Phi, psi and omega in degrees: 000130181302151182298137174083002180242157181202184180234134177291136177295153175302141179300142189307126177083353180260123186296140176303134181098347178283172177299347184266359182276130182232132176235155178302138185082355182231024179296123191272148352283160183278074180245181184295326180295314180289331175296318179294319178301310181297322181297333179276312192259351171201066186298138183293335184261016184290133173245125179292144180285168170287129182299146169291160177305319177201142183254143169295326181211126169250126180250126181254107181118127186249031172275199185303311181299316181293318180297314181296316180299315182292314183293316181296319181293315178297321182295338178268003175102001180284151172274119193234138169242140179239128185241126179219126181268339181246247185245128173298147189098338175060202182298318187305305180292312193273319185221022186227245189305313187295301181295324184292322181286331173296316178297315181298320180300313178298318183296329179294328176302315181288330173297317179296318179299316180300322183267010187298322182301325180294340181257009174098009179268132175268102184256140183266002174085354181277164177088171179180183185288133170270091188301316181297323180288324178299315181287329176293319176301316179304311183295320181297314180291323176300318179296321178298315181290331186299342178302328181296332185253014189289148175303318182293321178297315181294327177283310189277325183266323187257348174079023181268136170282110183260123178246119177263116183156176183276126178256141177218140181285139176244358179185183184290342180222028181222146180223136177259134172229109179050042176087354176263137183262125175252124177259145185216154171270329175219154176216156177229125174271116183221051187276356173075203183218167179230165177294137178253144180251138178289152182282074180260127180302128177088349183297312181299318182293324180292328182091142180204165174254154165235184176299341182284345180231345187297332182278002174272352181298142174241344177244140182284125174290136179292319181230128184231127171259133177247118180263112182112126183247038168278195182301314183295314181299314182295314182298314184283328176300312180294317181299313182291323177297319180290336176273010172105003179274152173269107191250136171235129179255133187239123182228131183285341180271183185272350182213157169296157170044066189301340180273353186267169173304134185297323178295323178293318180296318182293321180297316181296323177299320180293321177298315180298319178298318181294329181276003175089011178280126173293138183236128174233102177260164185047047189255132174252123177266116184278314183194165175236133179236163179086156176218179176070233189281342180222131177238140182243122180262121179264113183222162176235111182248107178055044175085359181252117179281145184206149169246114184259117179267128179219167178266327180222154176237130174250120176266119179226059191240043175111174185222150182239137182291147180270090180243351186286146175079003180269351184049054183296332177301320180298333180267355184073030180258124181273146181205164177214193184297339180269357176120195180288132179280130178226156173270189186292348178254013176069026177266138178274186178292343167266111191297345177262003178244129180246170176222154179211153174083198189301335183292343182229000188249141173287331177261117189251084178238149178301317183291334174291321176300317177299310186297319183286330175299320180292326176294316180299316181303313184291316186284324187277321187261343184230023178056034182288169180235026181296141183240140177299322183291346180276353182285141169256111195248113171271163168209164184217139169258124192266052170274182170242110002282161176287154174235115180243150188213147171211148182069216184257152171259181185298317181296319178289322178301315178299317181296330181270000182075021180269138176258120185234157168251139186243133177242130183234135171236114177288142180293338177298345179254010181250122189304317183293323179296321177294318180290327177284349187069031182236059186274349179281112181148178182193164168243126182235125181236132177252133175239153174295128183305133181089002178211177175255020182287119184282128180245350179178162179202151172229134178235127175243109185194166182303320181241043181305323181297329176281329185282330188293334183299329178299318182284323176298317178297316177300318178296316178300319185271357183070029179272123183280168182297327182296326181286335179294335176295337180267001178276121183282122178253141175301144176249137353265136173223155176288336177293347174303337179303327179293317178297318182296327176290326173297319177299317181297322177295315181299329179292334177291341181279349179275071181290164177308320179296318179294320180296321177299318181295319178296318179300320178296319180298312182294325176294321183290328186266001179293000000 
């Protein structure tokens, strides 16, 4: 095998040689866009450099966490090596955030068209999604964005030694890449995570997609089953339904998005039902039969047995850390089924090796990978004391409406013994939301009882992901809810709901005693 090249393993549960098998140089479909992608993130003619005598930082894994660690360290003057066995850019660029948001953007157009009559458009019902064109746009934009993560950019512009190949530790301060030894003063494990498949009898033989293969489709599946109602499952279920697929989402739990606010999850379930998405909650999948053009899922949903016939299955039921093949034992790095073990400063059991991103975090978000990479840079290279536990972490599920969250929700606050007051503003009472025809949603903010200290918030709105940052900033800066009432928001905007919640909090401070004092003051000053 040529130096620096490798082959992607068959997708979990998919037999090698099936339509779900992907190899380097064969990322499907084999068009100009994917050729440009490969040329950026795993070029066929790449030659690994001669290793330096010793590196200040060796980064294993070229996803978001690894790229930020490598670029940030090199930018500060450190000698850095970056090792990637698959595709630079990791899940986010290749099979995650970038392609999924391109797909979601196209699907929202069709959602708007469907709702056009409600906004005064006289539609004749003709036309529909050009699925092949939607997917071509996705591949074209992904290839364009991939230049940011390209091997040549990291080598030529950022001064990073880029090694393409499988890395494995050979000692506490050494790593082997294709027979070359990299010695380091510090290292960061940032190998990410992969899609995990539930142990359902017959599923591997039937064949299925994960996020790692679903974006290679060029023909629209008529019937699609989505296993898992977490963020990935919900986003893609709605997107594919809007693009003309008959979608059924299957969740073993009692609600969508089990980590989210229950009111938000219930609202999204109503939206899905209205959009024609089949919903199976509290569902146990016994087995899958059939292959090829029809697969049959045998399931029991709330006591009702059913055989669901579909053309394709998308598994979105969790992720598993990539720790295999690294020989972590040789480096003295402890790990378990949840990933590499780290302390609050992201240090592993080997004090000169750190970890960042999905390989060590329970919350697997691109922005968390970015944030933890910055902690590693400070702590590993500059004797920093930055702590993971100090981060205030928002996240967003990019359905329509979006669901964004930061801090704790009511259920988590109760579990922690926190007593909170909750303030809610329904979008139906916000002028801009009414004018937009986007009244389904709300802003919900929790404060510590007896103060205006914000401890959490959930926003359900079309652009909730953009709105949540105002509250995240307030929490980071120690700005209380009462002060948000004094922040001037443009009128009309949906973000005004946040200011209005601040007003609602301030009204609670007008106790009868305070009102009596004000009345006395006004009588005295008449």
